[in-house]
C-alpha positions in Angstrom: 122.6 119.5 104.9 118.6 119.6 103.8 117.2 123.3 105.2 114.2 122.3 105.9 114.9 119.2 107.9 116.6 118.4 110.5 118.4 115.5 108.9 121.6 115.5 106.0 121.1 114.6 102.4 123.9 111.7 102.9 126.6 110.7 105.2 129.2 108.5 104.2 130.5 106.4 107.0 133.2 103.6 107.4 132.7 100.5 105.5 135.5 97.9 105.4 137.0 97.9 101.7 134.6 99.5 100.7 133.0 102.9 100.7 129.2 103.7 102.4 126.6 106.5 103.3 123.0 106.6 104.6 121.3 108.6 102.5 117.8 110.4 103.9 114.7 111.5 102.2 111.2 112.9 103.3 110.3 111.3 99.8 111.4 108.0 98.3 111.8 110.4 95.1 113.6 112.6 97.6 115.4 109.8 99.2 116.8 108.7 95.4 118.1 112.1 94.8 120.0 112.2 98.2 121.7 109.4 96.9 122.6 110.4 93.4 124.5 113.1 95.6 126.0 110.6 97.4 127.2 109.0 94.8 128.5 111.9 93.0 130.3 112.8 96.3 132.0 109.7 95.8 133.2 110.1 92.4 134.0 113.0 92.9 134.2 115.3 89.6 136.7 117.6 88.4 135.6 120.3 86.1 131.8 120.4 84.6 131.7 121.8 81.6 128.7 122.6 79.0 125.1 120.8 79.1 124.6 118.1 76.9 120.6 118.1 77.6 117.7 116.4 79.0 117.5 112.9 79.1 114.3 110.3 80.9 115.4 108.1 82.6 112.7 105.2 83.1 113.1 101.8 85.3 110.9 98.9 86.5 112.0 96.9 89.5 110.7 94.4 91.5 111.5 95.7 94.8 112.4 99.1 95.9 115.8 98.5 96.5 116.1 97.3 93.2 115.3 100.2 91.3 117.1 102.3 93.8 120.3 100.1 92.9 119.2 100.2 88.9 118.9 104.1 89.3 122.8 104.2 90.7 124.0 101.7 87.9 122.0 103.9 85.0 123.8 107.1 86.7 127.3 105.4 87.6 126.5 104.5 83.3 126.5 107.9 82.5 129.6 108.5 84.8 131.9 106.7 82.7 131.0 107.9 79.1 132.0 111.2 81.3 128.6 112.6 82.2 127.6 113.8 85.3 122.9 113.7 85.8 122.0 116.8 87.6 118.7 115.2 89.0 115.5 117.3 87.9 111.8 115.6 89.1 111.2 112.0 89.8 108.2 110.1 90.1 108.1 106.2 91.6 104.9 104.5 91.9 105.0 101.0 92.6 108.7 99.9 92.1 108.1 101.6 88.8 110.8 105.5 88.7 110.6 107.8 85.6 113.5 110.7 86.3 113.8 113.6 84.2 118.3 114.3 84.3 119.8 117.3 82.8 123.6 115.6 81.2 126.4 117.6 81.8 129.9 116.6 80.1 132.5 116.4 82.7 136.4 116.1 82.4 137.3 113.1 84.5 136.1 112.2 87.6 138.3 111.7 90.5 137.6 108.5 91.7 136.1 104.9 90.5 132.9 103.4 91.6 132.8 99.8 89.7 129.8 98.8 91.4 126.6 99.8 93.9 125.7 96.6 95.8 122.6 95.3 97.3 125.0 95.1 100.5 123.3 96.1 103.7 120.2 97.8 101.8 117.1 98.0 103.1 115.2 101.2 102.7 113.3 101.9 105.7 110.5 104.6 106.3 110.7 105.9 110.1 108.6 108.9 111.7 108.1 110.2 107.7 112.3 109.7 106.8 113.4 107.5 104.4 116.7 106.1 105.3 119.1 103.5 104.1 122.4 102.4 103.8 125.0 102.4 100.3 127.5 100.2 99.6 130.3 101.4 96.6 132.2 98.7 95.2 135.5 100.3 94.9 
C-alpha cells in the first residue's frame, strides 16, 4: 500500500485461465511503476543477487495502453534472461517513455508469464487516480 495514499499500488484479481491485476497511480509514471511491481509479484523472484548496472528503456507507441504493454513486455524479456529490473525514474510524454532501470541478476523466477495482453486493458483517470486492469497470459 502506498504510504501517502489510500489506494494500493496494485491488487491481484481472479481471472479465468490467466492472472490479472489492477494497478493504480497518482500519475502515469507511478501507474507504470506499480504495474511493474505487479508483474514481478506474479513472477515471484526467488533470489536476487548482484547489480548488473543501469539501463535506459526508450519506447514509443500509438496510444498509452500500447505503451504500457510495451514497457511490461520489455521487463518480461529481461526476466526471461533472469534479470529483474528495479524501476527508477520514468518519464512519459504523449506516447513516449524513458525509464531508468537498475538490472539485478536473479537465480530464477518461480512462475512463468507468456505475455502481457491487451485483454480488458483501458487506462482510466478518475479523481486524480489512474488505474487499469492488466491480464497476463500464463
